[in-house]
C-alpha positions in Angstrom: -22.5 -21.8 -80.7 -23.6 -25.1 -82.2 -25.8 -27.5 -80.5 -25.8 -31.3 -80.9 -29.2 -32.8 -79.9 -29.0 -36.2 -78.2 -31.0 -39.2 -79.3 -33.6 -38.6 -76.5 -34.6 -35.3 -78.2 -36.5 -34.9 -81.4 -34.6 -34.3 -84.6 -37.3 -31.7 -85.4 -35.5 -29.3 -83.0 -32.8 -28.6 -85.6 -35.3 -26.9 -87.9 -37.4 -25.4 -85.1 -34.5 -23.7 -83.5 -32.3 -22.8 -86.5 -33.1 -19.1 -86.1 -31.7 -19.1 -82.6 -29.0 -21.8 -82.9 -27.8 -21.9 -86.5 -25.5 -24.8 -87.3 -27.1 -27.1 -84.8 -27.6 -30.8 -85.6 -29.0 -34.0 -84.2 -27.0 -37.2 -83.5 -29.2 -39.0 -86.1 -28.1 -36.5 -88.8 -24.5 -37.0 -87.8 -24.8 -40.8 -88.1 -24.5 -41.2 -84.3 -28.0 -42.4 -83.4 -26.7 -45.8 -82.3 -23.3 -44.5 -81.1 -21.9 -44.9 -77.5 -21.8 -41.9 -75.2 -18.1 -41.8 -75.6 -18.4 -41.6 -79.4 -20.9 -38.8 -79.2 -18.7 -37.0 -76.6 -15.7 -37.2 -78.9 -17.6 -36.1 -81.9 -19.0 -33.1 -80.1 -15.6 -32.1 -78.8 -13.8 -32.5 -82.1 -16.6 -30.7 -84.1 -17.1 -27.9 -81.6 -20.7 -28.8 -80.5 -22.4 -28.3 -77.1 -24.4 -31.5 -76.3 -28.1 -31.0 -75.4 -29.6 -33.9 -73.6 -32.3 -35.1 -71.2 -30.0 -37.8 -70.0 -27.8 -37.4 -66.9 -24.9 -39.4 -68.4 -23.4 -36.5 -70.3 -23.8 -34.2 -67.3 -22.0 -36.7 -65.1 -19.2 -37.0 -67.7 -18.9 -33.2 -67.8 -18.4 -33.1 -64.1 -15.6 -35.7 -64.2 -14.0 -34.7 -67.5 -14.7 -31.0 -67.8 -15.1 -29.4 -71.2 -15.1 -29.4 -74.1 -17.7 -30.3 -75.0 -20.1 -28.3 -72.9 -23.4 -29.9 -71.9 -26.9 -28.6 -71.5 -28.9 -31.0 -69.4 -32.7 -30.5 -69.6 -34.2 -32.0 -66.5 -37.7 -32.6 -67.6 -39.7 -35.8 -67.6 -41.9 -36.6 -70.5 -42.7 -33.4 -72.4 -43.4 -32.3 -75.9 -40.9 -31.1 -78.5 -42.7 -27.8 -78.3 -41.9 -27.6 -74.6 -38.2 -28.4 -75.2 -38.1 -25.7 -77.9 -39.6 -23.2 -75.5 -37.1 -24.0 -72.8 -34.2 -23.6 -75.2 -35.5 -20.3 -76.5 -36.1 -18.9 -73.0 -32.6 -19.9 -71.9 -30.8 -18.8 -75.0 -28.8 -16.1 -73.2 -27.8 -18.6 -70.5 -26.7 -21.1 -73.1 -24.6 -18.4 -74.8 -23.0 -17.5 -71.5 -22.1 -21.2 -71.0 -20.5 -21.3 -74.4 -18.4 -18.3 -73.6 -17.5 -19.2 -70.0 -14.1 -21.1 -70.1 -14.6 -22.3 -66.5 -18.1 -23.8 -67.0 -18.8 -27.3 -68.2 -22.6 -27.7 -68.0 -25.9 -25.9 -67.6 -28.9 -27.5 -66.0 -32.3 -26.4 -67.3 -35.7 -27.3 -65.7 
């Protein structure tokens, strides 16, 4: 399972979580830091990524459009990169289940 971190998350998460989520990347590294949501969505779908975001836009799109791509929506206000890292580590099994569940489009984490 490969994660694509949205612009609202730190690019440092790629290195911090590479042991749990190998092959993950950040929109900035993919040249998508100024791209529209539609462009990011299409890239994630075509490249086999699950989008990880703190923004409701991708969650809403997944409800309407289904998957792929899948979406992990982190519903936290202002918080540190360390807190985001901890959330994604704690919920690794649930994220893996999302990736393998053909009927699921998104996962909400708090």
